[in-house]
N, C-alpha and C positions, 0 to 999 in steps of 0.2 A: 405770829402773822405770816412770817416767811414760810413756815410749814404749811400754812393754809393755802398760800399762793402756789406753793409747790404741788400740793394735792390737786388744785384746780388744773394746773398745767399738765400734770400727769393724767388726769381724767380726760382732758382734751386730746392728748396724744393717743390715749387708748381708743377714744371715740374715732379719731382720725384713722387709726389702723383698722378698726372694725369696719369702717366705711369702705376703705380700700379693699379689705378682704371680701366684703360682701360683693363689691363690684367685680373683683377678680373671680369669685365663685360663680356669679351670674354669667360672666364672660365665658368661663369654662363650660358651664351648662349649655349656653348658646352654641358654642363650638361643637360640643358633643352631639347636640340635637341636629345641627347642620350636617355634621359628619354622617350621622345615621340616615338622615334624609337623602344625602348624596349617595350613600351606599345602597339604599333601597331603590333609588332612581336608576343607578347603574345596573343593579340586579334585575329590575323590571325591564330595562332596555335589552339586557342579555337574554332574558326569558322570551321577550317579544321577538328578538332576532332568531332565536332557536325555533320559536313557533312559526315564524314566517318562512324560515328555511325548510321546515318540515312540510308546511303547506305547499311551497313551491315544488318540492320533490314529488309530492302526490299529484300535483297538477301536471307536471311534466310526464309522469308515469301514465296518468289518465289520457293525456294527449297521444302518447305513443300507442296505447291500447286502442284508442279510437281510430287512429290512422291505420292500424292493422285491420280493424273492422272494415274500414272503407275499402282497403285493398282487397280483402277477402270478398267483400260485396261485389266489387267490380269484376273479379275473376268468376264468381259464381253466376253473375248476371250473363256474362258471355257464354258460360257453359250451358245455362238453362235456355238461352236463345238458340243455341245450336241444337239442343235436344228437341226443342219445339219444331225445328225444321225437320229433324229426323222423323219425328212422330207424324207430321203432316205428310212427309214423303212416303212412308210405309203404308199409311192408310190409303193414300192415293193409288199406290201401286197394287194393293190388294183389291182395290175397287175398280180398276181399269185394266184393259188388256196391255200387258207389258211383258218383256222377255223374262224367261225363267231366271237368267243370270242376274238381271237387274232387281227382280223381286227378291231373290235369295240374298243379294247384297244389302238391300234395304231392311230385310228381316234381321240379318246379322247385326246391322247397325243399331236396330231397335233393341235387340236383346243384349247387345254389348253395353249400351249406355241409355237408350231411350226409356227403358222401364226400371232403371236404377233410380233411387230417390236420394237426391242431395239434401244437405241441410246446412244452415248457417249457424256457426258456433262462435259467439262473441268472446273476446278476451276479457275475462272477468277477474283476473288476478288482483289488480289494484283496487277495484271496487269491493271485492271480497275482503281484502286486507283492511280497507277503511271501515267496512261494516262490522267485521268480527273483532277488530281491535278497538272499536268504539271511537274512531278518529274522525268521524264525519264533521265534528264541531271544529276541526282544524281550519275550515274555510271561513268561519265567522261571517258568513254571507248567506242568509236564508234563501235568497233567490237562486244563488249558484248551487247550493246544496239540493234544492228542489229540482233544478234542471238536471243535475247528475242522477238523482234518484228516479226521475221520470224516464230518463233514457234506459236505465237498467230494468225498470218495470216494463217498458216496451219490449226489451229483449226477453224478459221472462214470459210475457204474454205471447210473444212470437213462438217461443219454444213449446208452450202448451198447445197453441194452435197447430203447430207442425206435427206434434205427436198425434193429435186428433185426426188430422188429414192423412197421416201415414197409416193409422189404424183403419181408416176407411178404405184406402186403396189396396193395402196388403192382401185382404181376402180375395180380391179380384185377381191378383197375381197367382194366388194359390190355385184358384179354380182354373185359370188358363194353363198353368203348369200341369195340373192333373188331367185335364180333358183334351189337351192338344199336344202337338209335337214341338213345343216351345224349346225344350232343352236341346233338340237337334240343331237349332240355329244359334244358341247361346255360345259365343266363343269360348266360354269357360268349360262347357260340357260337351260340345259337339264332337270332340275327338272320341268320345265313348260310344258313338253310334256309327254304323256303316255309312260311308258316303254314298254308296250305290243306292241306298234307300232314301236319299234326300228328296227325290221326286215324290215319294209316298208321303214323306213328312210335309212337303209343300202342299200336297193335295189335302192333307189333314188340316192344315192351317186355314186353307181357303174354304174348306167345308164348315169350318167354325168361324167364318169371317165376322159374323155379328158379335160373337164373344170376344174375338181379337180386337175388333174396333172399339168395343166398350172398354176393354183393358187399356187400349191406347188413349182413349178419351179420358179415362181416369187419371192417367199420368200427365196428360196435357193440362187437365184442370189442376192437378197437384202442383205442377211446375208454375202455372200461371199465378196461383195463389202465393207461392213462395217468391216469385218475382215481385209481386206487389208488396209483400212484407219486407223484402230486402231493400227495395227502393225507399220505403218509409224509414227503415233503419238508417240507410245511408244519408238521407236528408237530415235526420236528427243528429247523427254522428257529426256531420260537417258543421251543423249549427252549434253543437256543444263544443267542438274544437275551437271555434271562433270565440265563444264565450270564455273558455278557459285561457286562451291566449291573451285576451284582454285583461283578465285577472292577473296573469303572469306579468304583464307589462307595468302593473302598479308597484312592483317591488322597487 
């Protein structure tokens, strides 16, 4: 009988130990799972931090590029406004009675800068990096991504339009250079010609006044078109800068 009770007691003790072991094992599993979840959460936070850091770097670089674009736009607008004055002046002087000295001076101004064609070149480094490296998804903001892409599409379209305008005006320059004494008044080339013959060169220009005026008009149109394009670019650059700065403030 005693042996029987001992067996029962032993069984109860074994069941007790088994229960404790099961509880211990479950606790260990729970702790391991919690540890894994915490590790995953920490890893996700680190990855998100790295992702946000990369996003902010790109935003700061884009803002700097856009600021450079606006500075260039302002300088170019001033240059083009001055060139328009030069063109108006030389056309007026060739069309009215004015002193030879004044006419020669205005012609030299025109051939020095009036008939040169400027262009706007945007800073594309950051956008090119984003596009080529496939990092546009770094922003995780569809609206912001579209705003960035729209600005650089505007830049691309401006470049295409600029090339077309330049191709239209260049042949008029070639004709003027071939048929008139234009090079005698260009500061880059006038030293190759005898100054004593400048009066003859001036007579040549005036005898081709219609051709010269059409050439000046072509450049006036080219500049006016470029001024409009640059103003549009500047407005959009300023707008995108503000959008990017707001995004940067979210960090």
